[in-house]
C-alpha atoms as an extended CHARMM CRD file, in Angstrom:
* protein
*
       260  EXT
         1         1  MET       CA             21.0910000000        8.8610000000       44.9110000000  PROA      1               0.0000000000
         2         2  PRO       CA             18.0130000000        6.6560000000       45.5570000000  PROA      2               0.0000000000
         3         3  THR       CA             14.9960000000        8.2980000000       47.1660000000  PROA      3               0.0000000000
         4         4  GLU       CA             13.4500000000        6.9950000000       50.3820000000  PROA      4               0.0000000000
         5         5  ASN       CA             10.7770000000        5.1630000000       48.3790000000  PROA      5               0.0000000000
         6         6  THR       CA             13.1960000000        3.3570000000       46.0760000000  PROA      6               0.0000000000
         7         7  ALA       CA             13.9970000000       -0.2570000000       46.9610000000  PROA      7               0.0000000000
         8         8  ILE       CA             16.9690000000       -2.3300000000       45.8440000000  PROA      8               0.0000000000
         9         9  ALA       CA             16.0590000000       -6.0150000000       45.9120000000  PROA      9               0.0000000000
        10        10  THR       CA             18.5570000000       -8.2370000000       47.7210000000  PROA      10              0.0000000000
        11        11  THR       CA             18.4240000000      -11.2350000000       50.0430000000  PROA      11              0.0000000000
        12        12  THR       CA             16.2370000000      -10.4290000000       53.0540000000  PROA      12              0.0000000000
        13        13  SER       CA             18.0120000000      -10.1280000000       56.3920000000  PROA      13              0.0000000000
        14        14  ILE       CA             17.5800000000       -8.2100000000       59.6510000000  PROA      14              0.0000000000
        15        15  ALA       CA             19.6780000000       -5.4070000000       61.0950000000  PROA      15              0.0000000000
        16        16  ILE       CA             19.7280000000       -3.8090000000       64.5290000000  PROA      16              0.0000000000
        17        17  VAL       CA             20.5750000000       -0.0960000000       64.5750000000  PROA      17              0.0000000000
        18        18  THR       CA             20.9440000000        1.8650000000       67.7950000000  PROA      18              0.0000000000
        19        19  GLY       CA             19.8780000000        5.4980000000       67.6340000000  PROA      19              0.0000000000
        20        20  GLY       CA             17.8130000000        4.8690000000       64.5040000000  PROA      20              0.0000000000
        21        21  SER       CA             15.1660000000        7.5660000000       64.9070000000  PROA      21              0.0000000000
        22        22  ARG       CA             17.2760000000       10.5130000000       63.7410000000  PROA      22              0.0000000000
        23        23  GLY       CA             20.3200000000       11.6250000000       61.7790000000  PROA      23              0.0000000000
        24        24  ILE       CA             22.7630000000        9.0170000000       60.5380000000  PROA      24              0.0000000000
        25        25  GLY       CA             20.9200000000        6.2140000000       62.3200000000  PROA      25              0.0000000000
        26        26  ARG       CA             17.6430000000        7.0770000000       60.6230000000  PROA      26              0.0000000000
        27        27  ASN       CA             19.3250000000        7.1940000000       57.2420000000  PROA      27              0.0000000000
        28        28  THR       CA             20.9810000000        3.8390000000       57.9400000000  PROA      28              0.0000000000
        29        29  VAL       CA             17.6180000000        2.1960000000       58.6920000000  PROA      29              0.0000000000
        30        30  LEU       CA             16.2080000000        3.6170000000       55.4440000000  PROA      30              0.0000000000
        31        31  SER       CA             19.3150000000        2.5260000000       53.5290000000  PROA      31              0.0000000000
        32        32  PHE       CA             18.8760000000       -1.0100000000       54.8370000000  PROA      32              0.0000000000
        33        33  ALA       CA             15.2390000000       -0.9330000000       53.6910000000  PROA      33              0.0000000000
        34        34  ARG       CA             16.3110000000        0.0880000000       50.1860000000  PROA      34              0.0000000000
        35        35  ARG       CA             18.4510000000       -3.0440000000       50.1600000000  PROA      35              0.0000000000
        36        36  GLY       CA             15.5110000000       -5.2200000000       51.2070000000  PROA      36              0.0000000000
        37        37  ILE       CA             16.6740000000       -5.5020000000       54.8210000000  PROA      37              0.0000000000
        38        38  ASP       CA             14.3100000000       -5.2230000000       57.7890000000  PROA      38              0.0000000000
        39        39  SER       CA             15.3970000000       -3.3760000000       60.9250000000  PROA      39              0.0000000000
        40        40  ILE       CA             14.9970000000       -3.3040000000       64.6540000000  PROA      40              0.0000000000
        41        41  PHE       CA             16.1450000000        0.1230000000       65.7710000000  PROA      41              0.0000000000
        42        42  THR       CA             16.3200000000        2.0110000000       69.0370000000  PROA      42              0.0000000000
        43        43  TYR       CA             15.2640000000        5.4430000000       70.1370000000  PROA      43              0.0000000000
        44        44  ARG       CA             15.8650000000        7.0680000000       73.5010000000  PROA      44              0.0000000000
        45        45  SER       CA             12.8360000000        9.3130000000       74.0900000000  PROA      45              0.0000000000
        46        46  ASN       CA             11.1710000000       10.6210000000       70.9070000000  PROA      46              0.0000000000
        47        47  ARG       CA              8.6340000000        7.9430000000       70.0260000000  PROA      47              0.0000000000
        48        48  ALA       CA              6.9410000000       10.1750000000       67.4420000000  PROA      48              0.0000000000
        49        49  GLU       CA             10.1330000000       10.4210000000       65.3550000000  PROA      49              0.0000000000
        50        50  ALA       CA             10.6810000000        6.6760000000       65.7020000000  PROA      50              0.0000000000
        51        51  ASP       CA              7.1630000000        6.0350000000       64.4240000000  PROA      51              0.0000000000
        52        52  LYS       CA              7.9080000000        8.1890000000       61.3720000000  PROA      52              0.0000000000
        53        53  VAL       CA             10.8980000000        5.9970000000       60.5480000000  PROA      53              0.0000000000
        54        54  VAL       CA              8.7720000000        2.8520000000       60.8940000000  PROA      54              0.0000000000
        55        55  ALA       CA              6.1880000000        4.3750000000       58.5480000000  PROA      55              0.0000000000
        56        56  ALA       CA              8.8720000000        5.2930000000       55.9840000000  PROA      56              0.0000000000
        57        57  VAL       CA             10.2640000000        1.7510000000       56.0380000000  PROA      57              0.0000000000
        58        58  ASN       CA              6.7860000000        0.2590000000       55.7040000000  PROA      58              0.0000000000
        59        59  ALA       CA              6.1590000000        2.5140000000       52.7020000000  PROA      59              0.0000000000
        60        60  MET       CA              9.1200000000        0.7750000000       51.0170000000  PROA      60              0.0000000000
        61        61  GLY       CA              7.5400000000       -2.6120000000       51.6250000000  PROA      61              0.0000000000
        62        62  ARG       CA              9.9200000000       -3.5540000000       54.4340000000  PROA      62              0.0000000000
        63        63  LYS       CA              9.5090000000       -4.0680000000       58.1800000000  PROA      63              0.0000000000
        64        64  ALA       CA             10.8600000000       -2.0190000000       61.0610000000  PROA      64              0.0000000000
        65        65  ARG       CA             10.3680000000       -2.2110000000       64.8020000000  PROA      65              0.0000000000
        66        66  ALA       CA             11.2910000000        0.6470000000       67.1840000000  PROA      66              0.0000000000
        67        67  LEU       CA             12.4230000000       -0.2440000000       70.7230000000  PROA      67              0.0000000000
        68        68  GLN       CA             13.1670000000        2.2740000000       73.4650000000  PROA      68              0.0000000000
        69        69  LEU       CA             16.7110000000        2.0740000000       74.8510000000  PROA      69              0.0000000000
        70        70  ASP       CA             19.1620000000        4.2650000000       76.7330000000  PROA      70              0.0000000000
        71        71  THR       CA             22.4950000000        2.8300000000       75.5900000000  PROA      71              0.0000000000
        72        72  GLY       CA             24.1540000000        4.2690000000       78.6920000000  PROA      72              0.0000000000
        73        73  ASP       CA             21.9120000000        2.2230000000       80.9980000000  PROA      73              0.0000000000
        74        74  ILE       CA             23.6810000000       -1.1340000000       80.9610000000  PROA      74              0.0000000000
        75        75  GLY       CA             21.2350000000       -2.5500000000       83.5200000000  PROA      75              0.0000000000
        76        76  SER       CA             18.4250000000       -2.3150000000       80.9660000000  PROA      76              0.0000000000
        77        77  PHE       CA             20.1680000000       -4.4610000000       78.3520000000  PROA      77              0.0000000000
        78        78  ASP       CA             18.7270000000       -7.8210000000       79.4320000000  PROA      78              0.0000000000
        79        79  ALA       CA             15.1830000000       -6.4840000000       79.0640000000  PROA      79              0.0000000000
        80        80  PHE       CA             16.1210000000       -4.9630000000       75.7140000000  PROA      80              0.0000000000
        81        81  VAL       CA             17.4250000000       -8.3080000000       74.4510000000  PROA      81              0.0000000000
        82        82  GLN       CA             14.0950000000       -9.8710000000       75.3690000000  PROA      82              0.0000000000
        83        83  GLY       CA             12.4080000000       -7.1350000000       73.3410000000  PROA      83              0.0000000000
        84        84  VAL       CA             14.6790000000       -7.9980000000       70.4230000000  PROA      84              0.0000000000
        85        85  ARG       CA             13.6920000000      -11.6620000000       70.7420000000  PROA      85              0.0000000000
        86        86  ARG       CA             10.0200000000      -10.7050000000       70.5570000000  PROA      86              0.0000000000
        87        87  ALA       CA             10.6260000000       -8.4470000000       67.5500000000  PROA      87              0.0000000000
        88        88  LEU       CA             12.5180000000      -11.2030000000       65.7570000000  PROA      88              0.0000000000
        89        89  ASP       CA              9.6230000000      -13.5530000000       66.4180000000  PROA      89              0.0000000000
        90        90  GLU       CA              7.2640000000      -10.9990000000       64.8570000000  PROA      90              0.0000000000
        91        91  PHE       CA              9.5600000000      -10.9740000000       61.8110000000  PROA      91              0.0000000000
        92        92  GLY       CA              9.4720000000      -14.7700000000       61.6590000000  PROA      92              0.0000000000
        93        93  ALA       CA             13.1630000000      -15.0810000000       62.5750000000  PROA      93              0.0000000000
        94        94  GLU       CA             15.2620000000      -16.3400000000       65.4680000000  PROA      94              0.0000000000
        95        95  ARG       CA             18.4330000000      -14.3660000000       64.7430000000  PROA      95              0.0000000000
        96        96  PHE       CA             19.5710000000      -11.1320000000       63.1460000000  PROA      96              0.0000000000
        97        97  ASP       CA             22.4110000000      -10.4400000000       60.7060000000  PROA      97              0.0000000000
        98        98  SER       CA             23.8950000000       -6.9870000000       61.3140000000  PROA      98              0.0000000000
        99        99  LEU       CA             24.4640000000       -4.6860000000       64.2850000000  PROA      99              0.0000000000
       100       100  VAL       CA             25.1670000000       -0.9750000000       63.9180000000  PROA      100             0.0000000000
       101       101  ASN       CA             26.3060000000        0.6810000000       67.1540000000  PROA      101             0.0000000000
       102       102  ASN       CA             25.3620000000        4.2430000000       66.2680000000  PROA      102             0.0000000000
       103       103  ALA       CA             23.6020000000        5.8240000000       69.2780000000  PROA      103             0.0000000000
       104       104  GLY       CA             25.5120000000        8.5980000000       70.9780000000  PROA      104             0.0000000000
       105       105  VAL       CA             25.6590000000       12.0740000000       72.4330000000  PROA      105             0.0000000000
       106       106  SER       CA             28.0810000000       14.8920000000       71.7620000000  PROA      106             0.0000000000
       107       107  MET       CA             30.2470000000       16.6400000000       74.3180000000  PROA      107             0.0000000000
       108       108  HSD       CA             32.2220000000       19.8450000000       73.8320000000  PROA      108             0.0000000000
       109       109  LYS       CA             34.1420000000       20.8050000000       76.9400000000  PROA      109             0.0000000000
       110       110  ALA       CA             37.6880000000       21.8950000000       77.6710000000  PROA      110             0.0000000000
       111       111  PHE       CA             39.9150000000       19.2090000000       79.1750000000  PROA      111             0.0000000000
       112       112  ALA       CA             40.5450000000       21.3440000000       82.2810000000  PROA      112             0.0000000000
       113       113  ASP       CA             36.8090000000       21.7280000000       82.8870000000  PROA      113             0.0000000000
       114       114  THR       CA             35.7460000000       18.1080000000       82.2620000000  PROA      114             0.0000000000
       115       115  THR       CA             34.4110000000       16.4890000000       85.4180000000  PROA      115             0.0000000000
       116       116  GLU       CA             34.3830000000       12.8490000000       86.4240000000  PROA      116             0.0000000000
       117       117  GLU       CA             30.6220000000       12.8470000000       85.8320000000  PROA      117             0.0000000000
       118       118  ASP       CA             31.1300000000       14.2330000000       82.3030000000  PROA      118             0.0000000000
       119       119  LEU       CA             33.6760000000       11.5450000000       81.4720000000  PROA      119             0.0000000000
       120       120  ASP       CA             31.6040000000        8.7620000000       82.9870000000  PROA      120             0.0000000000
       121       121  ASN       CA             28.5960000000        9.8020000000       80.8890000000  PROA      121             0.0000000000
       122       122  VAL       CA             30.3970000000        9.6290000000       77.5450000000  PROA      122             0.0000000000
       123       123  TYR       CA             32.1320000000        6.4290000000       78.6760000000  PROA      123             0.0000000000
       124       124  ARG       CA             28.8320000000        4.7010000000       79.4810000000  PROA      124             0.0000000000
       125       125  ILE       CA             27.2090000000        5.6770000000       76.1850000000  PROA      125             0.0000000000
       126       126  HSD       CA             30.0840000000        5.5320000000       73.7350000000  PROA      126             0.0000000000
       127       127  PHE       CA             32.2040000000        2.6760000000       75.0200000000  PROA      127             0.0000000000
       128       128  LYS       CA             30.7790000000        0.6630000000       77.9210000000  PROA      128             0.0000000000
       129       129  GLY       CA             27.3500000000        0.5590000000       76.2990000000  PROA      129             0.0000000000
       130       130  VAL       CA             28.7620000000       -0.4980000000       72.9330000000  PROA      130             0.0000000000
       131       131  PHE       CA             30.8990000000       -3.1730000000       74.6010000000  PROA      131             0.0000000000
       132       132  PHE       CA             28.1540000000       -4.8020000000       76.6550000000  PROA      132             0.0000000000
       133       133  LEU       CA             25.2480000000       -4.3630000000       74.2410000000  PROA      133             0.0000000000
       134       134  THR       CA             27.2930000000       -6.1260000000       71.5710000000  PROA      134             0.0000000000
       135       135  GLN       CA             28.1620000000       -8.8460000000       74.0670000000  PROA      135             0.0000000000
       136       136  LYS       CA             24.4980000000       -9.3260000000       75.0080000000  PROA      136             0.0000000000
       137       137  LEU       CA             23.3340000000       -9.4660000000       71.3880000000  PROA      137             0.0000000000
       138       138  LEU       CA             26.0200000000      -11.7800000000       69.9940000000  PROA      138             0.0000000000
       139       139  PRO       CA             24.1410000000      -15.0040000000       70.8820000000  PROA      139             0.0000000000
       140       140  LEU       CA             21.2920000000      -13.7940000000       68.6420000000  PROA      140             0.0000000000
       141       141  MET       CA             23.5340000000      -12.8960000000       65.6830000000  PROA      141             0.0000000000
       142       142  ASN       CA             23.8870000000      -15.2380000000       62.7410000000  PROA      142             0.0000000000
       143       143  ASP       CA             27.3320000000      -16.5700000000       61.9230000000  PROA      143             0.0000000000
       144       144  GLY       CA             28.6770000000      -14.6150000000       58.9850000000  PROA      144             0.0000000000
       145       145  GLY       CA             27.0620000000      -11.4510000000       60.3470000000  PROA      145             0.0000000000
       146       146  ARG       CA             28.3320000000       -7.8730000000       60.3750000000  PROA      146             0.0000000000
       147       147  ILE       CA             29.0400000000       -5.3230000000       63.0920000000  PROA      147             0.0000000000
       148       148  VAL       CA             29.6200000000       -1.6480000000       62.2920000000  PROA      148             0.0000000000
       149       149  ASN       CA             30.7060000000        0.6500000000       65.1090000000  PROA      149             0.0000000000
       150       150  ILE       CA             30.3060000000        4.3770000000       64.5410000000  PROA      150             0.0000000000
       151       151  SER       CA             33.3010000000        6.5040000000       65.4700000000  PROA      151             0.0000000000
       152       152  THR       CA             34.2360000000       10.0410000000       64.4350000000  PROA      152             0.0000000000
       153       153  GLY       CA             36.6970000000       11.9610000000       62.3140000000  PROA      153             0.0000000000
       154       154  LEU       CA             37.9150000000       13.4280000000       65.6140000000  PROA      154             0.0000000000
       155       155  THR       CA             40.0440000000       10.3490000000       66.2330000000  PROA      155             0.0000000000
       156       156  ARG       CA             42.2220000000       11.5620000000       63.3290000000  PROA      156             0.0000000000
       157       157  MET       CA             41.6200000000       15.3410000000       63.3900000000  PROA      157             0.0000000000
       158       158  THR       CA             42.1340000000       17.1000000000       66.7190000000  PROA      158             0.0000000000
       159       159  PHE       CA             40.0390000000       20.0830000000       67.8000000000  PROA      159             0.0000000000
       160       160  PRO       CA             39.6890000000       21.8120000000       71.1830000000  PROA      160             0.0000000000
       161       161  GLU       CA             37.0260000000       20.6730000000       73.6660000000  PROA      161             0.0000000000
       162       162  THR       CA             36.7580000000       17.1540000000       72.2390000000  PROA      162             0.0000000000
       163       163  SER       CA             39.1540000000       15.1760000000       74.4590000000  PROA      163             0.0000000000
       164       164  ALA       CA             36.5610000000       13.0600000000       76.3080000000  PROA      164             0.0000000000
       165       165  TYR       CA             34.3310000000       12.3100000000       73.3000000000  PROA      165             0.0000000000
       166       166  ALA       CA             37.1960000000       11.5790000000       70.9060000000  PROA      166             0.0000000000
       167       167  SER       CA             38.9700000000        9.3640000000       73.4450000000  PROA      167             0.0000000000
       168       168  MET       CA             35.9050000000        7.1580000000       73.8550000000  PROA      168             0.0000000000
       169       169  LYS       CA             35.5750000000        6.8440000000       70.0740000000  PROA      169             0.0000000000
       170       170  GLY       CA             39.2570000000        5.9240000000       69.9000000000  PROA      170             0.0000000000
       171       171  ALA       CA             38.5230000000        3.1200000000       72.3490000000  PROA      171             0.0000000000
       172       172  VAL       CA             35.6840000000        1.9290000000       70.0980000000  PROA      172             0.0000000000
       173       173  GLU       CA             38.0900000000        1.7620000000       67.1540000000  PROA      173             0.0000000000
       174       174  VAL       CA             40.4530000000       -0.4650000000       69.1620000000  PROA      174             0.0000000000
       175       175  LEU       CA             37.4890000000       -2.5830000000       70.2700000000  PROA      175             0.0000000000
       176       176  THR       CA             36.5130000000       -3.0080000000       66.6160000000  PROA      176             0.0000000000
       177       177  ARG       CA             39.8530000000       -4.5950000000       65.7790000000  PROA      177             0.0000000000
       178       178  CYS       CA             39.7390000000       -6.8430000000       68.8420000000  PROA      178             0.0000000000
       179       179  LEU       CA             36.2450000000       -8.0530000000       67.9790000000  PROA      179             0.0000000000
       180       180  ALA       CA             37.2330000000       -8.6940000000       64.3620000000  PROA      180             0.0000000000
       181       181  LYS       CA             39.9580000000      -11.0120000000       65.6410000000  PROA      181             0.0000000000
       182       182  GLU       CA             37.8450000000      -12.8000000000       68.2630000000  PROA      182             0.0000000000
       183       183  LEU       CA             34.7400000000      -13.2030000000       66.1010000000  PROA      183             0.0000000000
       184       184  GLY       CA             36.5690000000      -14.3200000000       62.9850000000  PROA      184             0.0000000000
       185       185  ALA       CA             35.8550000000      -17.9590000000       63.8120000000  PROA      185             0.0000000000
       186       186  ARG       CA             32.1550000000      -17.1530000000       63.3750000000  PROA      186             0.0000000000
       187       187  ARG       CA             32.8780000000      -15.2920000000       60.1090000000  PROA      187             0.0000000000
       188       188  ILE       CA             31.5530000000      -12.0570000000       61.6610000000  PROA      188             0.0000000000
       189       189  ALA       CA             33.2170000000       -9.0110000000       60.1090000000  PROA      189             0.0000000000
       190       190  VAL       CA             33.6010000000       -5.9420000000       62.3330000000  PROA      190             0.0000000000
       191       191  ASN       CA             34.3930000000       -2.4750000000       60.9970000000  PROA      191             0.0000000000
       192       192  THR       CA             34.3240000000        1.1570000000       62.0650000000  PROA      192             0.0000000000
       193       193  VAL       CA             32.7540000000        4.0060000000       60.0950000000  PROA      193             0.0000000000
       194       194  ALA       CA             34.0720000000        7.4110000000       61.1560000000  PROA      194             0.0000000000
       195       195  PRO       CA             31.9100000000       10.2680000000       59.8540000000  PROA      195             0.0000000000
       196       196  GLY       CA             33.2260000000       13.7920000000       59.5680000000  PROA      196             0.0000000000
       197       197  PRO       CA             30.9160000000       16.7010000000       60.4740000000  PROA      197             0.0000000000
       198       198  ILE       CA             27.3870000000       15.8640000000       59.3070000000  PROA      198             0.0000000000
       199       199  ALA       CA             24.4350000000       18.2560000000       59.0160000000  PROA      199             0.0000000000
       200       200  THR       CA             22.0860000000       16.6910000000       61.5930000000  PROA      200             0.0000000000
       201       201  ASP       CA             20.7360000000       17.7040000000       65.0080000000  PROA      201             0.0000000000
       202       202  PHE       CA             23.8720000000       16.2280000000       66.6300000000  PROA      202             0.0000000000
       203       203  SER       CA             25.7780000000       18.7270000000       68.7900000000  PROA      203             0.0000000000
       204       204  GLY       CA             22.6930000000       20.8850000000       68.8970000000  PROA      204             0.0000000000
       205       205  GLY       CA             22.4870000000       21.0390000000       65.1020000000  PROA      205             0.0000000000
       206       206  MET       CA             25.7770000000       22.9230000000       64.9800000000  PROA      206             0.0000000000
       207       207  VAL       CA             26.7660000000       21.9470000000       61.4230000000  PROA      207             0.0000000000
       208       208  ARG       CA             23.1910000000       21.9380000000       60.0890000000  PROA      208             0.0000000000
       209       209  ASP       CA             21.8920000000       25.1450000000       61.6360000000  PROA      209             0.0000000000
       210       210  LYS       CA             24.8880000000       27.4760000000       61.9740000000  PROA      210             0.0000000000
       211       211  PRO       CA             25.9160000000       28.8320000000       58.5330000000  PROA      211             0.0000000000
       212       212  GLU       CA             29.3360000000       29.9570000000       59.7550000000  PROA      212             0.0000000000
       213       213  VAL       CA             30.1460000000       26.4550000000       61.0550000000  PROA      213             0.0000000000
       214       214  ASN       CA             28.8330000000       24.8430000000       57.8770000000  PROA      214             0.0000000000
       215       215  ARG       CA             31.0350000000       27.1380000000       55.7590000000  PROA      215             0.0000000000
       216       216  ARG       CA             34.0810000000       26.4080000000       57.9140000000  PROA      216             0.0000000000
       217       217  VAL       CA             33.5590000000       22.6700000000       57.4740000000  PROA      217             0.0000000000
       218       218  ALA       CA             33.0550000000       23.0810000000       53.7150000000  PROA      218             0.0000000000
       219       219  ASP       CA             36.2980000000       25.0800000000       53.4350000000  PROA      219             0.0000000000
       220       220  MET       CA             38.2230000000       22.2610000000       55.1610000000  PROA      220             0.0000000000
       221       221  THR       CA             36.7340000000       19.5250000000       52.9590000000  PROA      221             0.0000000000
       222       222  ALA       CA             38.1050000000       18.4730000000       49.5720000000  PROA      222             0.0000000000
       223       223  LEU       CA             34.6260000000       17.9490000000       48.1320000000  PROA      223             0.0000000000
       224       224  GLY       CA             33.6540000000       21.4580000000       49.1750000000  PROA      224             0.0000000000
       225       225  ARG       CA             30.6610000000       20.9470000000       51.4780000000  PROA      225             0.0000000000
       226       226  ALA       CA             29.5900000000       19.5580000000       54.8410000000  PROA      226             0.0000000000
       227       227  GLY       CA             28.3410000000       16.0050000000       54.9640000000  PROA      227             0.0000000000
       228       228  GLU       CA             24.7020000000       14.9170000000       54.9330000000  PROA      228             0.0000000000
       229       229  PRO       CA             23.1740000000       11.7750000000       56.4960000000  PROA      229             0.0000000000
       230       230  ASP       CA             22.7260000000       10.3150000000       53.0000000000  PROA      230             0.0000000000
       231       231  ASP       CA             26.5160000000       10.4160000000       52.6010000000  PROA      231             0.0000000000
       232       232  VAL       CA             26.9340000000        7.9300000000       55.4600000000  PROA      232             0.0000000000
       233       233  GLY       CA             23.8540000000        5.7140000000       55.8480000000  PROA      233             0.0000000000
       234       234  PRO       CA             24.3000000000        3.9490000000       52.4780000000  PROA      234             0.0000000000
       235       235  LEU       CA             27.9550000000        3.2720000000       53.3010000000  PROA      235             0.0000000000
       236       236  ILE       CA             27.0270000000        1.5980000000       56.5820000000  PROA      236             0.0000000000
       237       237  ALA       CA             24.3590000000       -0.5340000000       54.9260000000  PROA      237             0.0000000000
       238       238  ALA       CA             26.7570000000       -1.4940000000       52.1320000000  PROA      238             0.0000000000
       239       239  LEU       CA             29.4190000000       -2.6140000000       54.6190000000  PROA      239             0.0000000000
       240       240  CYS       CA             26.8910000000       -5.0880000000       56.0040000000  PROA      240             0.0000000000
       241       241  SER       CA             26.3330000000       -6.6590000000       52.5860000000  PROA      241             0.0000000000
       242       242  GLU       CA             27.8330000000       -9.7990000000       51.1150000000  PROA      242             0.0000000000
       243       243  GLU       CA             29.7450000000       -7.8720000000       48.4510000000  PROA      243             0.0000000000
       244       244  HSD       CA             31.8710000000       -6.3430000000       51.2270000000  PROA      244             0.0000000000
       245       245  ARG       CA             32.4740000000       -9.6310000000       53.0410000000  PROA      245             0.0000000000
       246       246  TRP       CA             36.2770000000       -9.2740000000       52.8130000000  PROA      246             0.0000000000
       247       247  VAL       CA             36.3840000000       -5.8520000000       54.4850000000  PROA      247             0.0000000000
       248       248  ASN       CA             37.2140000000       -6.5090000000       58.1260000000  PROA      248             0.0000000000
       249       249  ALA       CA             38.8340000000       -4.6840000000       61.0800000000  PROA      249             0.0000000000
       250       250  GLN       CA             38.9380000000       -1.4230000000       59.1190000000  PROA      250             0.0000000000
       251       251  ARG       CA             38.3360000000        2.2190000000       60.0240000000  PROA      251             0.0000000000
       252       252  ILE       CA             36.5480000000        3.8550000000       57.0870000000  PROA      252             0.0000000000
       253       253  GLU       CA             36.3190000000        7.6370000000       57.3140000000  PROA      253             0.0000000000
       254       254  ALA       CA             33.3610000000        9.2890000000       55.5940000000  PROA      254             0.0000000000
       255       255  SER       CA             34.3410000000       12.9520000000       55.6540000000  PROA      255             0.0000000000
       256       256  GLY       CA             34.4850000000       14.0170000000       52.0000000000  PROA      256             0.0000000000
       257       257  GLY       CA             38.2420000000       14.3900000000       52.3680000000  PROA      257             0.0000000000
       258       258  MET       CA             38.4270000000       16.6890000000       55.3930000000  PROA      258             0.0000000000
       259       259  ALA       CA             41.7590000000       18.0690000000       56.5930000000  PROA      259             0.0000000000
       260       260  ILE       CA             43.8930000000       16.1480000000       54.0930000000  PROA      260             0.0000000000
């Protein structure tokens, strides 16, 4: 597996990654940099972590720009797009090539206890935000570009207290197929990556920091361990490459063979 300071030379392009300051998003930004791709990525509140990602990308000889964004605040999207325009100008470009809709929050709550406010929150972040941010950014995307929407293994594997979160991700998977059909005339390929449990700070670091949860995940997985960000970020970056141009409208699960 390449280290963070190893670069793979390819044609330069620009990717936008939401939620790029931590976890899978961070690894995706670094994986793009290894492929010679510059990134504009978002963070919600932790500027210090975002700055660390920018520094890591710069150390690989690539460019990265961190922009603050709450993907559940649809009213802020117009201002964000203007920020993207300015970042592209700094990169000497007018358009970008790939969009990774990764930002999200977890929610574990029994169906009977889920409130309208709970459901609206995951809806805004995981579906409505993805829908309208993609819509707003499409005029800036090059024809022949790539969109990768991040889903979850929970759309295939069912566990208690995941009904709201998994349902929104299921909607994203349907949206992926619809976009692949509608954007085909522009040669834009749209796919879903559905990670299994990954050892990050997501869900309060449940898989990363709780040994009993990590062991349970490992026991359910054919490859015998929980996933790491470096198991997913390179896959996302690869899907945005020319060698995967014929992969379209697909749900690709990255779970190490969980619950098979």
